[in-house]
N, C-alpha and C positions, 0 to 999 in steps of 0.2 A: 262628477263628483267621487262615484264609486272607484275607479281606478286609482284615485289619488289616496283614499282609504286604503285601497289594497295594499299601493306600495309602500306606504308610510307607516301604516299601523299593522293591519291584518297578516301581512306577509312577514312580520317580524314575530308573531305570536307562534307558538305550538299550534299546528293545524286543528288538533282534537279540541283545544281550548276555543280556538276562534270559531269553531261549528258550535259548540254549545252556546258561545256570546251570539252568534248568528240566529239559533234556534229561540233564544230568548226573546229577541227583536222579531222573529216570523209568529211566535205565540202572542205576543202584544198585536200584531197585525190582526189576529183573529178574533179579539176583543170585538165585541158587537159594533158599538159605535164607529170603531176605527176601521172594521172590515167593511161596514155600508159605504163610508167614504172613498176608500181604496178601490171597491168594486165598481164604483163609477168612473174611475180612471183605467181600469186593467180587465174589464169585462171584455171577453171575445166578441169579435164581431160575429152577428148571428149567422153568417154564411160559412162558418167554420163549424157548425155544429155536425156531429159525427154520431152515426148508429154503428155500435160493435157489441158483441156480447149480448145482446137483447137489451143495451142501455142507450141512452143519449148522453153523449158527451158534448159539452160546451167548445171543445177545441178536440182537435185530436192529439195535442201535446200535453204531456203531464210529467210528473217526478216519479224518477225510477225508485225501486226499493233500495235501503242503505242510507237515504237521507233523513226520513222521519223513522227512526228505528222502532219507536216507543208509541207512535200515534198521537203525539201531544202538538203538531204544528200542522196538521192536515188543515183546518180552517183558514189559519193565516196564509199557507201556500196558496189555496183558492183564492183567497183575498188578493194575493199578488197575481192572479191570471192563468194557474194551470188548470188544465180541464180535467185531469185525475190525478190523485196521490195514491201510490201504492205503498202502504206503510210496512215496516218489518226490515228486515228479514225477523219474525218472531219464533221463537222456540216454545216446546211445552212447559220447559223448566227454564226459570231465570237463570241470566248466567251473566258473569262479568266479562267475558270474551279474551281475548290474549292480552298479554301484558304490554303496557305503554311503554316506549311510543310505538304506535301502529297506524298511523295516517301520516303521509308524506306528500309534499307537493313537489311536482317537477315542472317549474313554473315556465322554463323554456319550450317545454312540449305542451303546456296548458293540459297536464295530466295529473294523475294522482295515483299513488300506490297505497293500498291498504290491506292491512291484515287484522281486522277488528274482531273477528272471530264470533260473530253473531253476539255482541253484547246487546242485553235487552232486558226487560223486567218481567218477561214471560207472556206467553199466549192469553191467560185469563186477565192480565191487566190489560193488555192492548184490547181485548174483547168489551172489557167495560168503556173504555174510551171510544171506540168505534160506536158501542151503542148509543153513547151520550150524543155523538156527533151527526148520529143518523138523524137526530131530532131537529138539527138546525136546517133553516130555510133562509137562503139558499144554503146548497152544501156541495162539495165537488162528488164525483164518483169516487169510492173508496175501495180501492183493492187491499189485499192482505197477502204477504208473503211469507211462507212457512218453512223452516228449515231443521234440521236434526239438533236435539239437544247433544251436547259435549259428553254430558255424563252417560248417555245411553250409546251402547255398542251399536256398530254399522248392521249386525246381524239382526239388531230389535228396532231398526229405523221405522219400520211400516208401522209400529204402534205407536210411536212416538210422534211420527206425523199425523196419524189419524187423532191422537190426543189433541194436538193442536188445531186439526180442521174442525172438532167437534164445537171446540170454543170460539173460534172466529167467523168460521162459515156462516153462520146465521146472522151476523151482524156486518158482514163485508158484501159488497157488490160484486167482487169475484175474488178468486183464490189462486196463487201462484205457487206450485211446488218447486224449490229450488233446491236442485241437485247439483249446482254448478259454481257454489263459490270455492274458491282454492283455499280458503282459510279454516276450513274443518276438516281434521284428519279422516279420510276414505270418505269424503263426502261425493266427490265425483265419480268415483266408483258407482255409484248408485246408478249411473247414467247407462251402464251397461243394460241392453235389453233383458237378460234373464233376471236381474233385480229390479229394474225399472216397472216392467209390466205389472207384477203384483203390488208393488207400491202404488203405482197410480190407479190401479183399479181399487185399492183399499181405500185410498182417499177420495176418489171419485163417489164411493158408495156412501162414505162418511158426508160428503159434502153436501150431498142431496141437490136442491135446486141450484146451487150457487155456482157459476160458471167456474170452470176449473183448467188452467193452462200450466205448463210446466215451461221452466226456464233453462236454457240450455249454455254451454260454455262456447267460447270461438275458438278454443284450442281443439275441438273435435275434427277429426278427419272428415273430408266432405261425404264421404259414404255413410259414415254414423249419422251425421246431422240429417241426412236423409232418411236413414232407417228410425230415428228417433222420431222426426216429424210425421212419417206414416204410422207408427206405433202409436203416437199421439191421437190421430185419428182412428185407428182401429179401437182404442180402448174408449172412445166417446169423449174426449176431452174437448172444451170448446175452443182451446187456441194452444198458442207457444209465443214465449218471449224470447227473442232473438236480438243481443246475446247478454251474458253475464261480463265480468271483468276477465282480463287474459294473464296468463301467466309468462307470456312473451315479453322479453325485453329488445327486440329488435327496432332498428331505425331511430332509436331515441337520441336527441341533442342534448340531453343532460349527460354530463361526463361520467364515464361509465365507472369510475371509482364511487363516485357518490352513489349511484344507482345501486352499486354492491353494497355499500356501506347500508343502504335503506333496507336490504335483505327481502326476503320472501314476502308475497302478497300480491293481489290481482291489480292489474294496471287499467285505470280507466281514462277516458279523456279522448283527445284529437287523435294519438296513435293506434286507437282501436277502429278508426273510421272506416278503413279499407276491409279489413277481415267482416265486421259487424254487417256492412253492405253485402259482402260475398254470401254469408250465411243466411240473412233475409233471402235473398233470392235463390238459394238452393231449398229453403223452406217452402218457400211460396211454390215454387215449381213442385214441391211434391205433397200438397195438400189441395183439398176442393175449395172452389168458392164457398165463402159462408164461414170457413174456418178462420178464426180472428188470430192475425199474427202481429206480435207488438215489437217495434223496432227498437232497441237500444244500442248504445257505445258509439261514442265519438260526434254525439250529436251537439253542435254548437249554434246554427244559424238556421232561420227559416229556409235557406235553401238547402241545408241538410236534411230538414223535415219533408219538404216536398219531395226530394230524391228518395227519400224512404218511402214516402206514401207512392210513388211513382214506380217504385220496386216492388210494390204490392202490400207493404205495411197498411195495417186498419189504423193502428195507433204508433204514436212514437213517444219515446220517454229520454229524459236527460237527467244528468246530475252534476258530474263533473265543472261542467262549462258555469253552471251556477256559481260555483266559486270562484270563478275569475271573471265574471261578467256582473256579478251584484245582484240585487233584490227584484229590479223590474226585467231581468233575462225574459222571464215566462212572457210579460206584456209585449216586448219587442219582438218575439217570435211570432205572436199571434199578431200583433200590427203586420209585420211584413209578410206573414203567410196569406193574411186575407188579401194583401195588395197583388197577390199572384193570381187571385181569383176575378174572373171576368164576368 
């Protein structure tokens, strides 16, 4: 059913408009009577229960940051079977993001290009929603992904991140520092060790007991990936997310002129699979047991999830394939993943 709807309706719509329409349906799925009925159909097999970050996850598979930017659909996403939802990226200051159009489908590649620019209602609004969701039983594990506000100079980024941390850390199950989006000017420069260490130390202190992770780009050289992983351990972080979107356009099936017309932005989806797996293995080899590694990038099937887990991931996230595979994608991943457990 969903493939037909995608081909005949959604594919013809502006991608961002289609996303807002989908979020309206997901929010409806989170209404208590509807969510209760859906959960009977989508609840993960108990054998998929996973411990990480001192938390219990119903499934190792969850939704990556970027899908639910304003923490409005997490209960509905949980009702659709996802084991955790990472909301955001949120910023200390509410912001509109980049001009539209800013989201593009590469259907032949099962991929997306986005240059959203951290459009969100702000950390204070997200914190209020997270606080309300924490009262729900059952509820998913709720992560919060924080980024730099566009109006704040890179030199003042640490204070900006700390402001967001103080708002959302008390009501999130874990917190992720996003220094790897390609869509905020100067942001990826914060991945340099001399700027990243003081930033992470300040956010760590502000986060208190909330587990803190950092999210890195797949475009870093291998030695820098390993250096950041070691730095995260040294600073006392709980984990690392590998990876964000890529600025690479290599190996795409979509016509090169079409890709060029779409312009700048982060590429996500199937083309990212190989590099994301490489970065995961580099990170896992650089950190001790007990340090949480969340794998993201190019995850489409239960086999992909199993491969990431075998490569050392504690948890796995997806996003782009949700657009192409429809509302019960999470349930299918969990069902097929459970079949691999003897």
